N, CA, C and O atoms as a printed pandas DataFrame, in Angstrom:
     atom_number atom_name residue_name chain_id  residue_number  x_coord  y_coord  z_coord
0              1         N          UNK        A               1  121.769  186.845   42.037
1              2        CA          UNK        A               1  122.497  186.019   41.095
2              3         C          UNK        A               1  121.534  185.008   40.486
3              4         O          UNK        A               1  120.684  184.446   41.178
4              5         N          UNK        A               2  121.676  184.789   39.207
5              6        CA          UNK        A               2  120.849  183.808   38.519
6              7         C          UNK        A               2  121.523  182.435   38.560
7              8         O          UNK        A               2  122.702  182.320   38.895
8              9         N          UNK        A               3  120.772  181.417   38.220
9             10        CA          UNK        A               3  121.328  180.066   38.145
10            11         C          UNK        A               3  122.435  180.007   37.096
11            12         O          UNK        A               3  123.455  179.354   37.316
12            13         N          UNK        A               4  122.252  180.667   35.977
13            14        CA          UNK        A               4  123.267  180.651   34.921
14            15         C          UNK        A               4  124.550  181.341   35.379
15            16         O          UNK        A               4  125.648  180.860   35.098
16            17         N          UNK        A               5  124.420  182.452   36.075
17            18        CA          UNK        A               5  125.602  183.136   36.612
18            19         C          UNK        A               5  126.335  182.232   37.600
19            20         O          UNK        A               5  127.564  182.156   37.593
20            21         N          UNK        A               6  125.566  181.546   38.451
21            22        CA          UNK        A               6  126.136  180.623   39.430
22            23         C          UNK        A               6  126.952  179.541   38.721
23            24         O          UNK        A               6  128.078  179.241   39.116
24            25         N          UNK        A               7  126.374  178.966   37.679
25            26        CA          UNK        A               7  127.025  177.874   36.949
26            27         C          UNK        A               7  128.303  178.327   36.246
27            28         O          UNK        A               7  129.188  177.511   35.988
28            29         N          UNK        A               8  128.404  179.599   35.939
29            30        CA          UNK        A               8  129.565  180.116   35.220
30            31         C          UNK        A               8  130.677  180.649   36.126
31            32         O          UNK        A               8  131.694  181.131   35.629
32            33         N          UNK        A               9  130.499  180.569   37.431
33            34        CA          UNK        A               9  131.535  181.035   38.356
34            35         C          UNK        A               9  132.751  180.119   38.293
35            36         O          UNK        A               9  132.614  178.900   38.191
36            37         N          UNK        A              10  133.932  180.707   38.356
37            38        CA          UNK        A              10  135.157  179.906   38.356
38            39         C          UNK        A              10  135.510  179.414   39.760
39            40         O          UNK        A              10  136.324  178.503   39.917
40            41         N          UNK        A              11  134.896  180.018   40.778
41            42        CA          UNK        A              11  135.063  179.582   42.166
42            43         C          UNK        A              11  133.855  180.071   42.940
43            44         O          UNK        A              11  133.190  181.013   42.510
44            45         N          UNK        A              12  133.556  179.447   44.077
45            46        CA          UNK        A              12  132.392  179.890   44.839
46            47         C          UNK        A              12  132.625  181.258   45.474
47            48         O          UNK        A              12  133.734  181.571   45.906
48            49         N          UNK        A              13  131.602  182.045   45.523
49            50        CA          UNK        A              13  131.657  183.350   46.167
50            51         C          UNK        A              13  131.889  183.149   47.664
51            52         O          UNK        A              13  131.229  182.301   48.265
52            53         N          UNK        A              14  132.795  183.892   48.283
53            54        CA          UNK        A              14  133.044  183.740   49.727
54            55         C          UNK        A              14  131.804  184.018   50.579
55            56         O          UNK        A              14  131.733  183.572   51.724
56            57         N          UNK        A              15  130.839  184.740   50.040
57            58        CA          UNK        A              15  129.622  185.053   50.783
58            59         C          UNK        A              15  128.572  183.943   50.702
59            60         O          UNK        A              15  127.532  184.031   51.356
60            61         N          UNK        A              16  128.829  182.911   49.915
61            62        CA          UNK        A              16  127.869  181.823   49.779
62            63         C          UNK        A              16  127.615  181.141   51.116
63            64         O          UNK        A              16  128.513  181.002   51.945
64            65         N          UNK        A              17  126.383  180.725   51.301
65            66        CA          UNK        A              17  126.054  179.854   52.429
66            67         C          UNK        A              17  126.765  178.512   52.207
67            68         O          UNK        A              17  127.169  178.205   51.086
68            69         N          UNK        A              18  126.917  177.723   53.260
69            70        CA          UNK        A              18  127.513  176.398   53.066
70            71         C          UNK        A              18  126.726  175.549   52.057
71            72         O          UNK        A              18  127.311  174.769   51.306
72            73         N          UNK        A              19  125.403  175.708   52.047
73            74        CA          UNK        A              19  124.572  174.947   51.108
74            75         C          UNK        A              19  124.910  175.309   49.668
75            76         O          UNK        A              19  125.053  174.431   48.816
76            77         N          UNK        A              20  125.038  176.621   49.397
77            78        CA          UNK        A              20  125.403  177.052   48.036
78            79         C          UNK        A              20  126.822  176.635   47.682
79            80         O          UNK        A              20  127.091  176.247   46.545
80            81         N          UNK        A              21  127.724  176.711   48.639
81            82        CA          UNK        A              21  129.098  176.285   48.371
82            83         C          UNK        A              21  129.123  174.797   48.018
83            84         O          UNK        A              21  129.807  174.390   47.079
84            85         N          UNK        A              22  128.378  173.990   48.770
85            86        CA          UNK        A              22  128.325  172.551   48.489
86            87         C          UNK        A              22  127.722  172.289   47.110
87            88         O          UNK        A              22  128.209  171.431   46.374
88            89         N          UNK        A              23  126.676  173.017   46.761
89            90        CA          UNK        A              23  126.079  172.843   45.428
90            91         C          UNK        A              23  127.057  173.246   44.338
91            92         O          UNK        A              23  127.121  172.600   43.292
92            93         N          UNK        A              24  127.825  174.314   44.572
93            94        CA          UNK        A              24  128.816  174.732   43.574
94            95         C          UNK        A              24  129.904  173.657   43.421
95            96         O          UNK        A              24  130.284  173.307   42.304
96            97         N          UNK        A              25  130.393  173.146   44.537
97            98        CA          UNK        A              25  131.419  172.102   44.478
98            99         C          UNK        A              25  130.906  170.870   43.742
99           100         O          UNK        A              25  131.607  170.299   42.907
100          101         N          UNK        A              26  129.680  170.465   44.055
101          102        CA          UNK        A              26  129.105  169.313   43.379
102          103         C          UNK        A              26  128.986  169.568   41.878
103          104         O          UNK        A              26  129.342  168.710   41.071
104          105         N          UNK        A              27  128.493  170.727   41.510
105          106        CA          UNK        A              27  128.351  171.083   40.088
106          107         C          UNK        A              27  129.707  171.070   39.386
107          108         O          UNK        A              27  129.801  170.737   38.205
108          109         N          UNK        A              28  130.737  171.430   40.114
109          110        CA          UNK        A              28  132.089  171.491   39.553
110          111         C          UNK        A              28  132.788  170.129   39.547
111          112         O          UNK        A              28  133.948  170.021   39.149
112          113         N          UNK        A              29  132.081  169.102   39.988
113          114        CA          UNK        A              29  132.632  167.758   39.949
114          115         C          UNK        A              29  133.329  167.305   41.212
115          116         O          UNK        A              29  133.995  166.270   41.216
116          117         N          UNK        A              30  133.187  168.063   42.284
117          118        CA          UNK        A              30  133.851  167.723   43.547
118          119         C          UNK        A              30  132.818  167.260   44.572
119          120         O          UNK        A              30  132.517  167.975   45.528
120          121         N          UNK        A              31  132.275  166.050   44.364
121          122        CA          UNK        A              31  131.277  165.507   45.286
122          123         C          UNK        A              31  131.845  165.410   46.701
123          124         O          UNK        A              31  131.175  165.770   47.669
124          125         N          UNK        A              32  133.079  164.925   46.819
125          126        CA          UNK        A              32  133.688  164.755   48.149
126          127         C          UNK        A              32  133.832  166.093   48.867
127          128         O          UNK        A              32  133.576  166.190   50.067
128          129         N          UNK        A              33  134.242  167.123   48.130
129          130        CA          UNK        A              33  134.358  168.445   48.728
130          131         C          UNK        A              33  133.007  168.974   49.170
131          132         O          UNK        A              33  132.889  169.587   50.231
132          133         N          UNK        A              34  131.984  168.738   48.354
133          134        CA          UNK        A              34  130.624  169.169   48.708
134          135         C          UNK        A              34  130.166  168.460   49.980
135          136         O          UNK        A              34  129.585  169.082   50.869
136          137         N          UNK        A              35  130.427  167.162   50.061
137          138        CA          UNK        A              35  130.032  166.398   51.235
138          139         C          UNK        A              35  130.796  166.869   52.467
139          140         O          UNK        A              35  130.228  166.949   53.556
140          141         N          UNK        A              36  132.062  167.176   52.304
141          142        CA          UNK        A              36  132.885  167.654   53.423
142          143         C          UNK        A              36  132.329  168.963   53.995
143          144         O          UNK        A              36  132.335  169.166   55.209
144          145         N          UNK        A              37  131.856  169.836   53.124
145          146        CA          UNK        A              37  131.281  171.112   53.577
146          147         C          UNK        A              37  129.981  170.884   54.335
147          148         O          UNK        A              37  129.761  171.496   55.380
148          149         N          UNK        A              38  129.125  170.021   53.828
149          150        CA          UNK        A              38  127.765  169.906   54.351
150          151         C          UNK        A              38  127.650  168.902   55.500
151          152         O          UNK        A              38  126.767  169.035   56.348
152          153         N          UNK        A              39  128.525  167.912   55.536
153          154        CA          UNK        A              39  128.409  166.805   56.491
154          155         C          UNK        A              39  128.311  167.233   57.957
155          156         O          UNK        A              39  127.463  166.694   58.669
156          157         N          UNK        A              40  129.123  168.165   58.447
157          158        CA          UNK        A              40  129.064  168.481   59.883
158          159         C          UNK        A              40  127.953  169.460   60.281
159          160         O          UNK        A              40  127.779  169.743   61.467
160          161         N          UNK        A              41  127.207  169.971   59.313
161          162        CA          UNK        A              41  126.269  171.051   59.624
162          163         C          UNK        A              41  124.920  170.542   60.123
163          164         O          UNK        A              41  124.393  169.555   59.610
164          165         N          UNK        A              42  124.369  171.220   61.125
165          166        CA          UNK        A              42  123.022  170.890   61.594
166          167         C          UNK        A              42  121.980  171.626   60.756
167          168         O          UNK        A              42  122.314  172.476   59.930
168          169         N          UNK        A              43  120.753  171.296   60.975
169          170        CA          UNK        A              43  119.647  172.039   60.378
170          171         C          UNK        A              43  119.079  171.385   59.134
171          172         O          UNK        A              43  119.716  170.558   58.482
172          173         N          UNK        A              44  117.857  171.789   58.833
173          174        CA          UNK        A              44  117.112  171.189   57.723
174          175         C          UNK        A              44  117.691  171.525   56.353
175          176         O          UNK        A              44  117.683  170.683   55.456
176          177         N          UNK        A              45  118.186  172.734   56.184
177          178        CA          UNK        A              45  118.702  173.096   54.855
178          179         C          UNK        A              45  119.963  172.304   54.538
179          180         O          UNK        A              45  120.143  171.854   53.406
180          181         N          UNK        A              46  120.834  172.130   55.520
181          182        CA          UNK        A              46  122.034  171.316   55.296
182          183         C          UNK        A              46  121.642  169.856   55.071
183          184         O          UNK        A              46  122.214  169.178   54.217
184          185         N          UNK        A              47  120.664  169.378   55.840
185          186        CA          UNK        A              47  120.199  167.996   55.669
186          187         C          UNK        A              47  119.641  167.782   54.266
187          188         O          UNK        A              47  119.792  166.707   53.686
188          189         N          UNK        A              48  119.005  168.801   53.734
189          190        CA          UNK        A              48  118.410  168.665   52.393
190          191         C          UNK        A              48  119.481  168.507   51.326
191          192         O          UNK        A              48  119.351  167.672   50.430
192          193         N          UNK        A              49  120.538  169.303   51.418
193          194        CA          UNK        A              49  121.647  169.164   50.468
194          195         C          UNK        A              49  122.360  167.839   50.704
195          196         O          UNK        A              49  122.765  167.173   49.752
196          197         N          UNK        A              50  122.513  167.457   51.952
197          198        CA          UNK        A              50  123.143  166.191   52.306
198          199         C          UNK        A              50  122.373  165.028   51.673
199          200         O          UNK        A              50  122.974  164.096   51.140
200          201         N          UNK        A              51  121.056  165.091   51.735
201          202        CA          UNK        A              51  120.214  164.051   51.133
202          203         C          UNK        A              51  120.464  163.952   49.635
203          204         O          UNK        A              51  120.650  162.859   49.100
204          205         N          UNK        A              52  120.467  165.087   48.967
205          206        CA          UNK        A              52  120.727  165.099   47.526
206          207         C          UNK        A              52  122.078  164.452   47.216
207          208         O          UNK        A              52  122.181  163.637   46.299
208          209         N          UNK        A              53  123.106  164.811   47.973
209          210        CA          UNK        A              53  124.446  164.280   47.710
210          211         C          UNK        A              53  124.482  162.758   47.846
211          212         O          UNK        A              53  125.106  162.076   47.034
212          213         N          UNK        A              54  123.816  162.228   48.867
213          214        CA          UNK        A              54  123.807  160.773   49.033
214          215         C          UNK        A              54  122.949  160.095   47.969
215          216         O          UNK        A              54  123.252  158.978   47.551
216          217         N          UNK        A              55  121.903  160.747   47.536
217          218        CA          UNK        A              55  121.122  160.198   46.419
218          219         C          UNK        A              55  121.993  160.137   45.166
219          220         O          UNK        A              55  121.986  159.141   44.443
220          221         N          UNK        A              56  122.730  161.194   44.922
221          222        CA          UNK        A              56  123.619  161.219   43.750
222          223         C          UNK        A              56  124.670  160.121   43.857
223          224         O          UNK        A              56  125.032  159.497   42.859
224          225         N          UNK        A              57  125.147  159.894   45.053
225          226        CA          UNK        A              57  126.147  158.856   45.293
226          227         C          UNK        A              57  125.572  157.455   45.037
227          228         O          UNK        A              57  126.314  156.509   44.773
228          229         N          UNK        A              58  124.244  157.337   45.120
229          230        CA          UNK        A              58  123.599  156.041   44.941
230          231         C          UNK        A              58  123.259  155.344   46.244
231          232         O          UNK        A              58  122.795  154.204   46.235
232          233         N          UNK        A              59  123.486  156.017   47.367
233          234        CA          UNK        A              59  123.200  155.464   48.689
234          235         C          UNK        A              59  121.804  155.929   49.111
235          236         O          UNK        A              59  121.660  156.888   49.870
236          237         N          UNK        A              60  120.781  155.236   48.609
237          238        CA          UNK        A              60  119.403  155.691   48.830
238          239         C          UNK        A              60  118.965  155.564   50.281
239          240         O          UNK        A              60  118.182  156.383   50.760
240          241         N          UNK        A              61  119.457  154.551   50.988
241          242        CA          UNK        A              61  119.091  154.428   52.395
242          243         C          UNK        A              61  119.558  155.659   53.154
243          244         O          UNK        A              61  118.787  156.254   53.907
244          245         N          UNK        A              62  120.818  156.047   52.960
245          246        CA          UNK        A              62  121.379  157.213   53.633
246          247         C          UNK        A              62  120.686  158.487   53.156
247          248         O          UNK        A              62  120.398  159.379   53.954
248          249         N          UNK        A              63  120.421  158.570   51.860
249          250        CA          UNK        A              63  119.715  159.737   51.323
250          251         C          UNK        A              63  118.353  159.887   51.997
251          252         O          UNK        A              63  117.983  160.985   52.414
252          253         N          UNK        A              64  117.608  158.788   52.104
253          254        CA          UNK        A              64  116.277  158.867   52.715
254          255         C          UNK        A              64  116.351  159.281   54.180
255          256         O          UNK        A              64  115.466  159.981   54.672
256          257         N          UNK        A              65  117.399  158.855   54.880
257          258        CA          UNK        A              65  117.606  159.312   56.255
258          259         C          UNK        A              65  117.712  160.838   56.285
259          260         O          UNK        A              65  117.075  161.485   57.116
260          261         N          UNK        A              66  118.517  161.420   55.381
261          262        CA          UNK        A              66  118.731  162.865   55.359
262          263         C          UNK        A              66  117.509  163.615   54.841
263          264         O          UNK        A              66  117.233  164.726   55.293
264          265         N          UNK        A              67  116.774  163.026   53.899
265          266        CA          UNK        A              67  115.510  163.664   53.492
266          267         C          UNK        A              67  114.586  163.763   54.701
267          268         O          UNK        A              67  113.925  164.782   54.899
268          269         N          UNK        A              68  114.539  162.712   55.504
269          270        CA          UNK        A              68  113.720  162.739   56.713
270          271         C          UNK        A              68  114.172  163.818   57.685
271          272         O          UNK        A              68  113.341  164.514   58.270
272          273         N          UNK        A              69  115.499  163.965   57.866
273          274        CA          UNK        A              69  116.020  165.022   58.741
274          275         C          UNK        A              69  115.655  166.408   58.217
275          276         O          UNK        A              69  115.510  167.354   58.991
276          277         N          UNK        A              70  115.506  166.519   56.893
277          278        CA          UNK        A              70  115.129  167.798   56.282
278          279         C          UNK        A              70  113.615  168.012   56.312
279          280         O          UNK        A              70  113.135  169.086   55.948
280          281         N          UNK        A              71  112.865  167.000   56.742
281          282        CA          UNK        A              71  111.409  167.108   56.772
282          283         C          UNK        A              71  110.793  166.951   55.394
283          284         O          UNK        A              71  109.709  167.473   55.133
284          285         N          UNK        A              72  111.470  166.242   54.519
285          286        CA          UNK        A              72  110.984  166.058   53.144
286          287         C          UNK        A              72  111.095  164.592   52.752
287          288         O          UNK        A              72  111.701  163.784   53.457
288          289         N          UNK        A              73  110.500  164.271   51.617
289          290        CA          UNK        A              73  110.626  162.942   51.034
290          291         C          UNK        A              73  111.472  163.045   49.786
291          292         O          UNK        A              73  111.587  164.110   49.181
292          293         N          UNK        A              74  112.062  161.929   49.408
293          294        CA          UNK        A              74  112.868  161.905   48.188
294          295         C          UNK        A              74  111.997  162.334   47.002
295          296         O          UNK        A              74  110.935  161.755   46.768
296          297         N          UNK        A              75  112.446  163.343   46.257
297          298        CA          UNK        A              75  111.635  163.825   45.143
298          299         C          UNK        A              75  111.690  162.863   43.956
299          300         O          UNK        A              75  112.644  162.103   43.788
300          301         N          UNK        A              76  110.664  162.920   43.162
301          302        CA          UNK        A              76  110.599  162.122   41.943
302          303         C          UNK        A              76  111.107  162.975   40.782
303          304         O          UNK        A              76  110.374  163.268   39.838
304          305         N          UNK        A              77  112.370  163.362   40.875
305          306        CA          UNK        A              77  113.019  164.208   39.874
306          307         C          UNK        A              77  114.323  163.569   39.462
307          308         O          UNK        A              77  114.930  162.826   40.234
308          309         N          UNK        A              78  114.755  163.851   38.257
309          310        CA          UNK        A              78  116.108  163.469   37.857
310          311         C          UNK        A              78  117.086  164.267   38.710
311          312         O          UNK        A              78  116.762  165.361   39.171
312          313         N          UNK        A              79  118.266  163.729   38.917
313          314        CA          UNK        A              79  119.259  164.412   39.758
314          315         C          UNK        A              79  119.563  165.838   39.292
315          316         O          UNK        A              79  119.638  166.734   40.133
316          317         N          UNK        A              80  119.743  166.089   37.986
317          318        CA          UNK        A              80  119.989  167.481   37.582
318          319         C          UNK        A              80  118.832  168.421   37.916
319          320         O          UNK        A              80  119.049  169.590   38.234
320          321         N          UNK        A              81  117.613  167.913   37.844
321          322        CA          UNK        A              81  116.447  168.741   38.203
322          323         C          UNK        A              81  116.421  169.017   39.698
323          324         O          UNK        A              81  116.094  170.122   40.129
324          325         N          UNK        A              82  116.768  168.005   40.486
325          326        CA          UNK        A              82  116.803  168.211   41.937
326          327         C          UNK        A              82  117.866  169.236   42.293
327          328         O          UNK        A              82  117.627  170.124   43.111
328          329         N          UNK        A              83  119.048  169.115   41.678
329          330        CA          UNK        A              83  120.122  170.079   41.931
330          331         C          UNK        A              83  119.654  171.493   41.585
331          332         O          UNK        A              83  119.863  172.424   42.363
332          333         N          UNK        A              84  119.027  171.654   40.430
333          334        CA          UNK        A              84  118.554  172.975   39.987
334          335         C          UNK        A              84  117.506  173.528   40.954
335          336         O          UNK        A              84  117.511  174.719   41.264
336          337         N          UNK        A              85  116.620  172.672   41.424
337          338        CA          UNK        A              85  115.592  173.088   42.389
338          339         C          UNK        A              85  116.237  173.584   43.683
339          340         O          UNK        A              85  115.833  174.603   44.244
340          341         N          UNK        A              86  117.243  172.846   44.144
341          342        CA          UNK        A              86  117.958  173.270   45.353
342          343         C          UNK        A              86  118.690  174.585   45.124
343          344         O          UNK        A              86  118.672  175.472   45.978
344          345         N          UNK        A              87  119.324  174.705   43.985
345          346        CA          UNK        A              87  120.042  175.940   43.681
346          347         C          UNK        A              87  119.090  177.137   43.729
347          348         O          UNK        A              87  119.393  178.147   44.364
348          349         N          UNK        A              88  117.973  177.027   43.077
349          350        CA          UNK        A              88  116.999  178.129   43.056
350          351         C          UNK        A              88  116.527  178.438   44.472
351          352         O          UNK        A              88  116.410  179.606   44.843
352          353         N          UNK        A              89  116.259  177.417   45.258
353          354        CA          UNK        A              89  115.805  177.604   46.651
354          355         C          UNK        A              89  116.841  178.382   47.454
355          356         O          UNK        A              89  116.502  179.341   48.146
356          357         N          UNK        A              90  118.102  177.971   47.362
357          358        CA          UNK        A              90  119.129  178.606   48.195
358          359         C          UNK        A              90  119.600  179.945   47.639
359          360         O          UNK        A              90  120.067  180.797   48.395
360          361         N          UNK        A              91  119.486  180.139   46.348
361          362        CA          UNK        A              91  119.788  181.477   45.807
362          363         C          UNK        A              91  118.754  182.493   46.289
363          364         O          UNK        A              91  119.093  183.645   46.559
364          365         N          UNK        A              92  117.500  182.072   46.396
365          366        CA          UNK        A              92  116.453  182.978   46.904
366          367         C          UNK        A              92  116.736  183.386   48.340
367          368         O          UNK        A              92  116.449  184.513   48.742
368          369         N          UNK        A              93  117.300  182.462   49.111
369          370        CA          UNK        A              93  117.572  182.712   50.528
370          371         C          UNK        A              93  118.841  183.515   50.762
371          372         O          UNK        A              93  119.091  183.977   51.875
372          373         N          UNK        A              94  119.651  183.685   49.704
373          374        CA          UNK        A              94  120.927  184.381   49.909
374          375         C          UNK        A              94  120.802  185.878   49.768
375          376         O          UNK        A              94  121.791  186.597   49.914
C-alpha cells in the first residue's frame, strides 16, 4: 500500500498494526483514538508513535520521554513530515 492509498482509506484496514491504526486515526482527526490505541503498548515502535502524538499535542516533555523510550531524539521536522516519515516506516514493515 502506498501513502496516498493509506490516506484515502475510509477506515483502517483490520490487518493494520496498532502503529498504523493509530497513524490512520490521527490523520482522520481522532488524536484521542490514536492515543488510546498506542498508549498501553510496549516496545520501541509504539513508543515512537506515542512520542509523535504527544509532540502534536504540544506536550514536549512527555514527547521527549517517549522519544527516549523509542531510542530516538525528537526530529527537526514539521509535524506533517514526521507523520509521513512514520507512515512510510510502518508501511514498509507491514
